[in-house]
N, C-alpha and C positions, 0 to 999 in steps of 0.2 A: 971384530965379528966378523966371521969368515965369509965368505961368498963361493956358492958353485958356477956364477955366468962363466960360460965360456968365453965371451965377448969382452972388449975391452969396454971399462966402464963406461958407459954414456948417461953422465948425471944431470939432474935437476938441481935439487938444492939438497942438501944433506937435512935429511928429517931430525936429525938427531938437534938441530939448533932449536927446535919447537920447544917452546914451554910455555905455563900459564901467565908468564908474563908477555908484555908486547915485546915482538920482534926488533931487533934492532939493527942498523946499518944497512950496508948495499952490500948484494950477492952478488958475483959474477954470472951470466946465462950462459950456460951451452949450447951445444947444436941444437938439441932436442926442443929444450926450451924454446928457445926461439923461435923453432920451427912450428913449434905449436902455439905459439903466441903469447910467450910468458912474458909478463911485464915486471919490472921492480915492486917489491910491494909497496903499497899504499897505507898499510897500516889499518883495513878497514876490519869490521867486525866479520863481514861475511867471508874475506878472504881468510879470515884465519881460521874461521872454521873449516875452512875449506883446507889449510894447512893441518890444520889438527887430523882432520880426517884422514889424509894421506898419511900422518903419521902412523893413525890407528890401522892402517891399512898394512903398510909397512910393518909393524910392531905383528900382524896375524899372520903372516908369511914368514916370521923368523922366530924358529923355535929353539935357538941358542940359552936361552936360560930359562925355558920352562922345567927341564929335570934337574937344575941346579939344587943342590941343597940348599934350606932356607940361608944357614949359616953363609954360605958361598954369594947364595944371590945379596944378599943385605950387604955384605962387605963389596961387591961388584955397583952396588946401586947406593953408597954410601956418599952424601949430599945430594943425592937427584931425587930426594922420596918427595919433594913439591912438582917434578917434571910431569909431564903427560906422558911420554915413555914410560915412566915409572909405574905409575898406575896403569898403563896397557898392559904390562910384562906382568904385574902383580894381578890382573885378572885373567891374564890370559893362564896361569899358573893356578888360579882359584878354580875355574871351570872347565879347562882344557883346552885343545890345540882346535879340536873341530868344532867346540861349541863357541869357542870368540870367533873363526873363521865364519862361522854363520852369521854370528851379529854383524860382523862385518858387511858381511853377503847382505844381510837386511836393510843395513844403511843406506848401500850404495844403490839398493833398487827403488830406493825412495827419491834417488837425486834426478835432476835433469841431464841433459847430454851435455849443455853446460859445462854444470859442475861437475862431472865424471870429466870430461876434458881438463879441466881447471885441476883434479886430482892428479890426472896421470901427468902433468907437467911438474909434477913435485916427486915424481918416481926417481929413486937413486938406483943404477944398476948394480951397486956394490950389495945392495940389499935382496935381492933376487926380483923375479917378477911375478908374483904370487898373484899381489895386486892389481897389476896389468890384465891378467888373464880373468881377472875377475870383473874387470870394467870393461872390458872387450865381450863378455859373456852378456851383458847386460843389453836389456832390450832397446833402451835409450841411447846406447852409445853411438857415437856419431863415425862417420866414414873417415872426417878429418881427424879425427881422435886416433883411430885403426891403422891410416896412413903413416901417421909422425911414428906409432909405434911398430908397424911393419919393417918401415925400413932401420929405425934405430936398431933392429935387431938382425941386421944385416943376410937378408935373404938370400942374396948372390953368395955368401960364403958357403950356405947350404947346399945351395943346389951343386954347386960347384962339386962340393965334396961326397952327395950323395944321387944325384940325378934329381931326384924329386923331393919334395918335402914327404911325401909318406915314408920314403924309404928312412929318411932323417929320424921319423916318429918312430920306427921300427928298433932303432939302437936306442936300448931304455939305459945304456951302461954310460951314454957318451954324456958329458959334463952339459951339452949343448943342448939335450934332449928336452927340456921344459920351454926354451925357445923355439925350438922347431913345431913342438906342438902348438903354440902359442901362433905362430905363422901360418900354420896349417889351417887354424879356426879362422884367424882373420881372410883368407882366401875362400874358405869353403862360406864366411857369410859375406863375401863380398858377392861370390858367384852368385849367392840367393837373393842378393839384394836387399836382404836386411838391417844395415845400418842405416840409423837416421842421417838426411842429406841436410841440416839447416845450418849449419857451419861453413865456412868458407875451406875449398883446400888449403892445406897447407903449404909451403914450398920445401921439398924435404930432399933436392938436390945437393944438401950439403954434406948428406950420408955415402955420396958417390964420388968417388975417383975420376970416373971417366965413364961415358955412355954404356951402358949395357947393350948387348945384342940381342934383342927380343926376336929375332928372325929364326934365330938356329936352337935347338936343345942347349944345355936343358931352361935357359930362361924364356924360350917360349911358352913356358907352361906359367909363366906367371901372369895372373888375369889382367886382361889388356886396363881396366881400371885403375889397378896399384901400379901400372907401370908410371917410370918418372925418366922423363928426358931433359935433357940438360942444354 
């Protein structure tokens, strides 16, 4: 599956490993998964539900299979007819991309901030960031969740290249445009103070190679609340 993500992949767990059978084995945790507090799966029904919802959101943001001829789709999915991702892609093809996305957004709106945080932990950057944008947009999204997403998307690179996130968002042809829009939205909601604040702030220093200098341009524009110190 192709990815338009400009940044090197910072993955949680590959959602394709999910199925309607219990998940097996141990999986390596990545930087963002650890920063957001992801633990090894314990096999609970609640955890499985979260992982399935994360997979549904991944499928909603992926249009790769939508316009395939039915014969090509059937061939690509041969042997996977019992998997959750097969049913999600089939539903997307039946009701349409936007309708399926709306269905996922409705699902997300019923979840708590802790559940949204858990879903974000399973995002894989190979699959784009649509699901993360919808999580950040939720009224119950936690600041802890947004902070991890923010630094995983490397805001310093955008600032170094464009000077401001507003300018980065204007470059609609850039492969990193969606990431810039997501970062800008996180900064906007942070300044407004509209993120929930019930979860502990994660340690996201693992995303930094060196201490950013927030006293000078362009990083002086990063809201104080989002600044990370090494």
